[in-house]
N, C-alpha and C positions, 0 to 999 in steps of 0.2 A: 361976729356977732357973739352975742351973749348966748349960752344955752338955753335958757329960758325962752328965747325969742326965735330960736331956730324952728324951721319947720318940723311939723311931727316926723316926717319922712326922714329926717336925719337922726332920729331918737329911738333909744330902746329902753326897756324896762329889765332891771336886773336884781335878784334877791343878794343881799349881803348879810352874812353872818356876824354881827356886831359884838357879841359877847356869848356865854354859854347859855344856850335856849333861847337866844335873842335874835331877833329877824328884822331887817329893814328891807323895803323895795323902793328903789331909787330910778330915776331917769338919769341916762347917761347918753352921750355922743355915739353914734354907731361907731364902730369899729371898720376900719378899711383893710380888705384882704392884702396880703403880700404877694409875691412872686410865690407861685405853686399852691395858692391857698384859696378856698373859697369860702365865702360869708353865706350863712345858712339862717333863713328865718323859720326859727324854732315852733313846730307845732306843739312839743311837749318833751319831757323827760321824765325818765323813771327814777324813782327815790330808791338808793341803795343803803343798805345795812351798814356799809362801811362808812356811811356820812354820822353815824350815831355818836362815835367816839368823838372826832371833832365837834360835833354840835354840843357834847356834854361839856366839852371846854377842859381838856386835860391840860396838864402844866405846860407841854410842848408845843400847845395850840398857839398861833397868832390870831388877834383880832384887830380890825375887821378883816374878813376875807376878801379877796378879789370879786369884784363884781361877776356874779355867776358862779362863783367858785364852788366847789364840792359837786356841781352836777356834770355827769359824764356819760349820760344814757340818753342824749338827744337824739332827736329826729325832725325833719323837717324839709324845705324846700331852697335850694340854691338861689340867691337873688344877686349876686355879684361874685367876680371871680378876679383874681389876678392874673398876672403874665404866666406863661409856661404850664398852663392847666390844660390838659389833653383828656378826651374821653368822657368830659362832663360838660353840662352847658346850663346856662340860668334857666330856671325852671324845672330842672330835675328834682325828683323827691328822693330824699337819701337818709340812710342811718349814719350818724357820725360819730367816731371817737373822738371826741374834743373834751375838754375839762371847764368850761365855764357856761354849762347849760341849764342852769337854773337863771334863764334870762331869755327874752323873747328872740335874741340875736346870738349867734357866736361864730368864730372862726375856727376853721380845722384845714389842714393839710390836705390836699387834694388826694393824696394817698391814703387819708383816714376817712375816707367817705364811701359808701357802698349805693349804688343806686338802688331804688326800691322798684319792683316790677308793678304793672298797673293792677294785678290782681290784688295788691295790698294797699291799694287808695282806700283813704279814709280810716284806715287801721292803725291804730299806735304801733310803733316799732321801736323800743329801747333796745339799740342793737348790741351794747355791751354786754349785759346778763346774758342776753340770748345766746350771742357768741361764746360766752363764757362757758354755759351748759354745753355747745357742741365741742368745744374744746376737753372739756372734762371727759365726756362721753367717750371721745376718740381715744383719749388715754387710758381709759378705763380697760379697753380691750373688752368688752361684752359681748358673749356670743350665744347663741341660740342654745337652750338647755340648761345655761348656769342658774344657779341660785344667788340673787344679787340682794344684799339688805343695803337700804339708804336709809341712814340716821339724821333726822332733820327735814321735815318736809315743808319748807318755805317755797318761794319761788324757783330756786334753784333745783330743790328736791324734787318739787312737781315735775320740772321739764324732765329730769333724769328719769324719773319713775317711769314717765311716757315714752323716753327714748329705749330705755332697758326693754320695757313689755312689747314695744313695738320689734325690739331685735329678738325676740323670740326668749327672753330670760325669764325666769319666776322671781318676782319681785317682792321682797317683804319690806314694807314701809315701816319705820317706827319715829314716832314723835310724842311730845308732851301734849298736844293739843288736839281734841276730838275732832273739830273742823278740818284740820290739816290731813287727818288719817281718811276722813270722807273725800277728801280732794284727791289722795292718792289712789283709793279704789276707782274713782271716776278716771284718772289715769292709767289705770291697769294693773295696780298692785294686787297680787294674789292672796296675800294676807297682809295683816297690820297689826302692829303691837304698841301698846300705851307705854311711853317711856316715863315710868315712874320709880321703878327699883332696878338698880343693877343687875343683880342676881337674878330676878324673876325674868327680866328680859332675854338673858343668855339662856335661861333654862326653856323659856317659851321658844327660841331660835333652835337649840337643840332638839326639843320634841317636833318642830316642824321640819327639820333635816334629819331626822333619824340619826343624829348625835354628830352628822358630817360638818357642821356648821356651812359656811357661805363660801362661793368661789370669788365672789367680789364684794366688799364692803366700801359704801363711799360715805366719809362723814362730812356732812355739809350744815356743820352747825358752828364751828369756831370756836368750841369751848374744851375746857379738860375732860370733862366727864364722856362727853361723845366719843372724843378721840380713846380715852381708855376702853369704852365699851368697843370701839371698832375694832381694836387689836383682839378682843375676846371673842368675837362673832366671826373672825376670818379664819379660815381652815387651814391646814397645813398645805404649804406652797401656793396659798390663795393671794390675792392681791389686795391691799389696802388703800383706798385712795382719799387723800385729804384734799377735799373741796372746801372745807369751811376756811373762813378768813380770821386767821388767829392773830389778830392785831393789837392784843391788850397784854402782851407780855410773853415770857419763856413758858414752854410746856415740859412735862415729864412724859416720858414713855417708858413702857414695861418691855425693856430691851431683850430681859431674858426670854420673855413669851415671844418677841418679835423672831429673836434668834432661834429658838427651839423649834418654832413651826416653818422658818424659812420663808418669812412673807416677803413679797415683793411689795414695795411702800412707795407710792406715787404721790408727789406733792404736784397736784393738778393746776396750780396756778400759772398764769403766763404772764411775763413782763414785756415780751417783744412784740411791738405794735404790728409786725407783719403777721404774727400768729393771731393775734387778736383779731384782726381784720380777716383773717382766714376763717375763723370761727363764725364771724358775723355774716360773711357771705354764705357760709354752710348753713347757717340758721335761716337767712334769706330762703334758700331752696327748700329747707326742711318746711317752714311755715307755707310757702308757696304750693307744696306738694302733699300738706297734709300730714308730714310726719310727726309735727309738734303743732299744737295749738294753744298758744298763749292766752288768746282773748279772755277766755272765763278765770284766768288767774290775775287778772287787773281788777281788783275788789274795790279800790278806793280811788278816786280822782279829784284834785283840787286846783283851784287857780293858783298862779305864782304868789297872789298876797297871802294865800293861806299855807305857804311851803312849811312854817313851823308847825302847823297842826299835822302835815303829812309826815314831816319827823318824827313827831310824838307819837304818831298813829303806828307807824313803823316800829318805833322802840316798845311801845306797850302791847302790841300786837292783840287786838279785841277779838272776840270770836267773830268769825267771817272775814278776818284780814287776811290777806296773803300778799299783796303787792300794791303799791301806791304810785300814781303817776302824778305830776302836775301837767296840765295841759293849757296853753296860751291861746289856742283858737280852735 
């Protein structure tokens, strides 16, 4: 039977990036889950800033992308499963660590989905970035009474602000956007600093900490200058946590400063899928019990056909923007 004449139940819609800044949404045949896999009717997918480099079309990028490609923050309901799947059933609402989630359906290994409790019904749950925040927080080893600076208050920085404040830390939020600083205050930041001049930020932090600087500094931007600034703000024997995604080339570090202060430097990115899933499960419990509330941080919502607009908005970050979602139902 020709795809065009198949019943709608056998089809899905998927976004395909056809060139730099160019998008098509096409109808494709539904994939079938293999052994130990589930198929998910996706409710939506978060838009990740890591998409922006491939969206811009660097030399290494290959077009067109696979159907649904780049999307990895999906959630939805299991509607089919292969053999050898235990602990899950059709109808379960889940967060998924899958990689073709800019589509109405995606396939995931059963080990890469986490069931969502009833308390989260009707709420979006982009599991990957929420789990990423939990993993970074765990590796930051933040304790009550510490002074924690967070450089870059996007979605990730806002969640880390809330987690650090809830742990009893004094949080100094640093950002280039007035809106982000307002969000940080709502998330529990004690002080906020506008990130406009390198040395002025350092002097402000020195003033706020009586010259002692910060026990923990989380760099959550992914650019050279914030990384430089993070080292300057970390006290002797403090911990510098690299949470920003540095995907656009090599970085230089002030090793003399890092050596002299005896800094612990933590690259808090995870690539082990099991650790990703640990973070997602921790995030489910954190949202369920009110330790974090991501709902106010989802500022822009788009249908799948406007994914290009969602990506451009994520790139341009207009006033009032923090996190974009694409939602399918």
